[in-house]
C-alpha positions, 0 to 999 in steps of 0.5 A: 840589841841581840838582833843588832849583834847577830846582824853585825856578826853575819855581816862581818863574817861574810865581808871578812870571808870575801876579803880574805878570799880576794887576798889569797887570789891576789896575794902574789900580785899585791906582794903579800907572800910569806917565804919560809925560813929556818923558823917557819913551820911551812915549807912553801911560799904562802899568801899572808896579811889576812889581817888586812881582810878581816880587820878591814871588815871589822872597821867597815861593818859598823860603818854600814850597819851601826854608824852611831856606834862607830861615831861614839867610839871613833877614837877606838877604830882610829887606834885599831886602824893605825895598828892595822896600817902598821901591820900591813907595812911590816907584812909588805916592807918588814919595818923595824921594831922601833917604827912599830913601837912608835905607831903603837904609842901613837894608837895608845895615846889616842886611847889614853886621851879618851880615858882608856888607861890603866890607873890601878893594879887593884887592892892587895892587903886592903891597900890599893896599888894606884899608878901615879898620874904621870906614869899612867900613860907609860904603864898603859903603853907598855902593857898594850905593847907587851901584849901586842907583841905577846900574841904576835909571838904565838902566831907560829902554827896554823890556826893558833893565834886566831883560835886563842884570840877567838877565846879571848874575844868570847870572854870579853863578850861575856863580860860586856854582856853581864855589865852592859858595856856596849863597846866590849859587846859590839867590838867583841862581836865584830872580831868573833865573826871575823876570826871565824871567817879567818879560821876557815882559811887558816885552820891546818893546813892553812891557805893563808896566814894573818901576817903582822897586820892580823896578829898586831891588830888582834893583840892591840884590840885584846889589850884595849878590851882588857883595859876596858874590862878593868871597870868591871873585874879585878886586874888579876882576873884579866891575867887569867883571861890572857894567860897563854900569851903571857906565860909564853912570852915570859917563859921564853924570855927568861930561858933566853936570859938564862942561856946568855942571849938577848930576851928578844932573840928569835928561836923555837922554844915557844910553848907551841914549838915544845908541845909539837916536838913531843906529839909531832902533831900540829892539830893536837898541839893547837887543840891542846893550847886552845883548851888551856886558854879556855880553862884559864879564861873560865877561871878568870871569868869565875874569879872576876871579883876574887881577892887580888892577892890570892888570885895573883898567888894562883897565877904565879903558881901556874907560871911556875908549873908552866915554866917547868913543865915546858922545859925541854932542858929537863931531859938533857939534864937527866941524860947528863946526870945519868952519864956522870953516874956511869963515868964515875969510877967504882972503888 
């Protein structure tokens, strides 16, 4: 098995590199270019939709090298293909969020009918928090769609989303290896090889962006492996394996609501934006966030069989720390408080 995994890794790396190189060369003719706007971190037109290259490599490689694996898990690859097509259409035509959610639901439905679903949230105080059967599909869909969108929102700096995803796939590979889960091992291997190739082109300064074809498919695939990992690890441990995108999404949405804005409005208040403002160094920001995710992944792996209640409390504590640590309003509050004291008349 080790030899086959090594073969898969090398082949998907080479194929992904070739396809991304071709996308860079012909991006303009294909219409896969990213024009900068007020929220962009780049200032020139860039090739995008590298996801079409490296996800295609993930889909093609098992067809060439391990057809039995592909046929056994055809429904997994079919669902990934649906998300890839969605992302490519979005990169090309900017499809509406409603259309994207319909495609994600269709892909989730395929997984649901093949027993990749969330039916329990774990045991708390001796009681299992089981999801009623009529809610399993809906809950699974919202969990998958939520994380798919969360990783998509982290795609704001060169190399960031790809590196965070790489750390997560390494975590799921380790879990799959320990519990001898062929789906987790092989799918993680394919994405690890593909992402290493992609990061050679996407690391700061990037030559190409992954686009929604990449970020949506990565988010969906990680969510898929997260659900598969629930056969072996506690649900609260999975939260740590996926920590950074979850923290980023909920913190940003909470602050938007506090400001009286829609939680779905676009802005530049994500973790990577705030950290970049402090250090003004893109590489430092990316490396720091990668290190944070590595730490959370190690914690999640170490606590994979820990008490759900205690793990959830710890996760909530980290959320509280991140919420206040990355709060750019603190300096304004201090300034306003200082100004009020200065204006206060002396008696």
